[in-house]
N, C-alpha and C positions, 0 to 999 in steps of 0.2 A: 756874808761870804758867798752865799748862793747867788745873790743878785749880782755881785761883782763878777763871778765866774761865768754867769749866764751871758754877759756881754763880751767875754774874752773870745778872740778868734780861735777856731778849732786847733790851729797849729800851736798856739800858746797853751791851750788846754792839754794837748798831747805832750808838749814839752814839759809841762808841770808834772805830769805822770812819770815821764822818763827821769826827770831830776829827782823826784822823790824815791823812785826805785834805785837810782844810782846812789843816793845818799845811804839807803839801807844796805846796799851791797858793800859800800866802803866802810860802813860802821862795823859790819860783820868781819870784814877782812882785817880791820885794825884792832880787833879784839879776839885774837886767836885763843885766849884762855877761855872764852865762851864758846867759840865755834868748834874747836878741835874735839872737845869731849862729845859734843852732839854727833860729830861725824865718826869718831873712832869707837865710842862706847858700843854700839851695836855690832861693829866689825870684830871687836875683841870677843864679845859674847859668842858670835857666830863661829869664830875660830875654835873657841874652847868647847862649845856644846855641839856645834854643827859639823865640825871637822875632826877635832882631836878625839873626843869621846865616842865618836861613831866609827872610828877605825877604818876610814876609807869607804864607807857605805855610800855610794853615789845617790841612791834613792833617798836616804835620810838627809843627805846634804841638800837635795832639791827641796825636800819638805821644809827643812829648817831655814833655807834661803827665803822662802815665802814668809815664814813666821818672823824672822829677824828683820826682814825688809819692812814689815808692818811695824815692828818695834822701833825701827830706825826712823821712820817718817813721822812718828808721833812727836818726837822731841822738837824738831824745828817749829812745828805749829804751836805746841804748848809753851815752850820756853821762849821762842823767838817773839811770840805775841805777848804772852802773859807777863814775863819779867820786864821786857822793854816798855810795855804800856804802863805797868805799875810804876816804874822808875820815872817815866816821862810825865806821868800825872803828878808825882811827888815834886819833881823839879820845876814844874810849870811849863815844860816844853810843849805839852799837848795844848795848853791854853794859847801859847804863842802861835802854834801852827794853825789853830782855829781862826786866829786874827789875820792870818796871811791871805792874800787874794789868790787862793789855790783851790782847785776842785775838791769838794769834801771827800770824794772817794779816793783821792791820790794817796792819802796817808795809809789807808788799809790796803790799797792795791800794791803799794811798794813793799809793805811787809809780807803780803801774800806771795808776791813774786819771789822775794828772797827765800821764803820758806819752801817754795816749790823747787828752786834751784838747789838748795841744801838737801832736800829730800832726794832729788835726782842724783846728787853726788854720793849720798849714802847708798842708794840703790845700785849705782854703777860699781862702787867699791865692793859691795857684797857679791854682785854678779861676777866680778873678776876673781874673787876668792873661790866662789862656788865652781866656776869653770876651770880655773887653773889648778887649784889644790884639791877641791872636792870632786872634780870630774863629773859634775852634775849633768845628766843628759837633758840638754835644753836646745830647742830649736830657735831660729831667729825670731819667729813669730812669738814664741813664749817670752823671749827676752824683751821684745818691744812691748808686749802686753803688760809685763810686770813693771816696766818703767812708767808706762802710762798709768797704771794703778797707783804707783808711788807718787807721781806728780799730782794727781787729783785727790788721792787719799789723804794728803796732808791738810786739805781744806777744813774738814770737820774739826780737826785738832787746832787749827788756827782760830776757829770760832770759839772753841772751848777755852783756849788760852786767852782770847780777847775777853771773854766773860770773867775769867779769874782775875785778869788785870784790872777790871772795873771794881772788883770786890775788895782788894787788899792794897796795902801800902807796898812800896818797892821791896823793903827788906823781908816782908812776909811771903811774897809771891813764890820764890824758889822752893821754900819748904813745903807749901801746900801743893805746888805742882808736882813735886817728887812724890807726895803722898797720893796723888792721882795717877801719875805716870806709871810707877812701878807696880802697885797693886792691880791696876787695870790690865797691864801686860800679862801678869801672872794669871788673873782670873779669866782672861780671854783665851788662854791656851797657847800663848806665844812662846813660853819657855818650855812647857811640857804639853804634849797632846791632851786634849780635854778628856779623852777616854781613860787616861791614867789618874784623873782627879775624882773626888767624891761626886756622887750623883747630884747633890744639891748645887754644887758649883757648876756642873754641866748645864743644869736647868737655868741658872742665873746668867750664864755667859752671854746670851743675846742682848742683855740690857746695856752692854758696853759697845761703843762704836768700833773699838779695836777688833772685836769679834767679827763684825761684818766686813771690815776692811781685810782682815786675815782670810776670810772665806774667798774674797775676790782675788787676793794674792795667790792663794793655793790653786784656785781655778786657772789663773794666768799661767802657772807653770805646769799645768796638766793634771791636777788632782780634781776629782769629781766632788764638788761641794753643792750640787743642786743648781737651781736657777739663780742667775746672778742679779736679775732685776730687783727682787725684794731687798737684797742687801744694798743696792745702789739707792733705792728709794728711802730706806731707813737712814743711810748716811746723809742723804740730802735733807731729810727731816731734822736730824741732829744739827746739821750746819745752819739751816734756816732758824731753828729754834734758839740755838746758842747766840747767833748773830742778833736776833730780834731782842732777846733779853739784854744783851750787852749794849745794843744801841739805845735802848730805853734808859739804862743806867747811866750811860755817857751823857745823854741829853739832860738827865735830872741832876746828876752829881758831878759831871765833868771828869 
């Protein structure tokens, strides 16, 4: 496949990337039973805990906006990659795609683009609720920074979802991903501030990628979480590490 794509004109290579991204977008849109929970779940949680239970506290709404934004962008990466890859391996679709004369990166690029788009939709809906209902004090720069964090922050979870998709059969992937998704969110302080949790959980929080993404999201909306570069580098390390392991497994086991 690499030799074939190496001789393809650049225009055809670019077109292959576009077609793969288009197919991923259409597949999501044609499966609202999968897409809508990913989009609505964090928004429902934000309304319940970030708006209703805080009784109109705008500062609390701003804080919870960042946390539930992080919670929201985890799902497109984990489930969009993990479940779909596991199902495609089971059905033989991944083997078929490998046999096609298409760039080897188009498959992953299409899924990543779709995950980024869904993450931005989740972030935009949360922002609308925070601004209109929660009256969160946000500047235009803070809004743009949070959406930027959402768009790029989904990538480590794409890599983690990809790894899980190489480990399990299609039917087993959703259960394991939920066992990763929900505990990771809780242990990272996304549902409750870490200072309200036992000391041992506070000390273990930095081992989760969601902790570092949440720090960047909080910084984006105006909270002081220290230097951002260490969090960026750690997330980059998670992304590269998960992708490397997943790529090795795909080459070995398909």
